[in-house]
C-alpha positions as CSV (number, residue, x, y, z in Angstrom):
1,M,63.1,32.3,-163.1
2,A,61.3,33.1,-160.3
3,L,60.0,36.5,-161.5
4,S,58.7,34.7,-164.5
5,A,56.8,33.1,-162.5
6,D,54.9,35.9,-160.8
7,A,54.6,37.1,-164.0
8,L,53.0,34.2,-165.2
9,A,50.7,34.1,-161.7
10,L,50.2,37.9,-161.9
11,S,49.2,37.2,-165.6
12,G,47.0,34.4,-164.7
13,D,45.4,36.9,-162.2
14,A,44.7,39.7,-164.5
15,L,43.2,37.8,-166.7
16,A,40.7,35.7,-164.0
17,L,40.0,39.9,-163.4
18,S,39.2,40.7,-166.9
19,A,37.6,37.7,-167.4
20,D,35.0,38.8,-164.4
21,A,34.7,42.7,-165.4
22,L,33.6,41.2,-169.1
23,A,31.1,39.0,-166.4
24,L,29.6,42.6,-164.4
25,S,29.5,44.3,-167.6
26,A,27.5,41.5,-169.0
27,D,25.2,42.3,-165.8
28,A,25.2,45.6,-166.2
29,L,24.0,45.4,-169.7
30,A,20.8,43.0,-168.7
31,L,20.0,45.2,-165.9
32,S,20.0,48.5,-168.0
33,G,17.2,46.3,-170.4
34,D,15.2,45.6,-167.5
35,A,15.3,49.4,-166.0
36,L,14.5,50.0,-169.7
37,A,11.7,48.0,-170.0
38,L,10.7,48.9,-166.2
39,S,10.6,52.7,-167.9
40,A,8.3,51.6,-170.5
41,D,6.0,49.7,-168.9
42,A,5.7,53.2,-165.8
43,L,5.4,55.4,-169.0
44,A,1.9,53.3,-170.4
45,L,0.7,53.2,-166.6
46,S,0.9,56.8,-167.0
47,A,-0.5,56.7,-170.3
48,D,-3.6,54.3,-168.8
49,A,-3.9,56.2,-165.5
50,L,-4.2,59.5,-167.4
51,A,-7.0,58.1,-169.6
52,L,-8.8,56.8,-166.9
53,Q,-8.5,60.1,-165.0
54,G,-10.2,61.6,-168.1
55,I,-12.2,59.4,-167.8
56,A,-13.3,60.3,-164.6
57,K,-14.0,64.0,-165.2
58,F,-16.1,63.0,-167.8
59,N,-18.4,60.9,-166.5
60,S,-18.1,63.3,-163.4
61,L,-20.1,65.9,-165.8
62,R,-22.0,64.1,-166.7
63,I,-23.5,63.2,-162.9
64,N,-23.6,66.7,-162.8
65,E,-25.6,67.4,-165.7
66,M,-28.3,64.7,-164.7
67,L,-28.1,66.1,-160.8
68,Y,-29.3,69.4,-162.4
69,L,-31.5,68.5,-164.8
70,A,-33.3,65.7,-162.5
71,G,-33.4,68.3,-159.6
72,G,-33.3,71.5,-160.2
73,K,-30.4,74.2,-159.3
74,R,-31.3,74.2,-155.6
75,V,-30.4,70.6,-155.4
76,F,-27.7,71.2,-157.5
77,R,-26.7,73.6,-155.7
78,F,-27.3,71.9,-152.0
79,L,-24.4,69.0,-153.3
80,H,-21.7,71.0,-154.4
81,R,-22.2,72.7,-151.2
82,L,-20.7,69.3,-149.4
């Protein structure tokens, strides 16, 4: 009879451990979802950064063009030596 009681107690412990493992799996799945969302946000931010970089490059070229047209070649060359 003592062996049956021990086996029953071990079965209860195993069931509790299985429940804990299931809860941990659910938490891991939720964290994976969060990580995926963060990755998507990072990708969107990278795309925004590339777009801003392109705008900055375009603005820089426009400024250079305006300086060249406004001041002639000497001013343009002087500013690019700085």
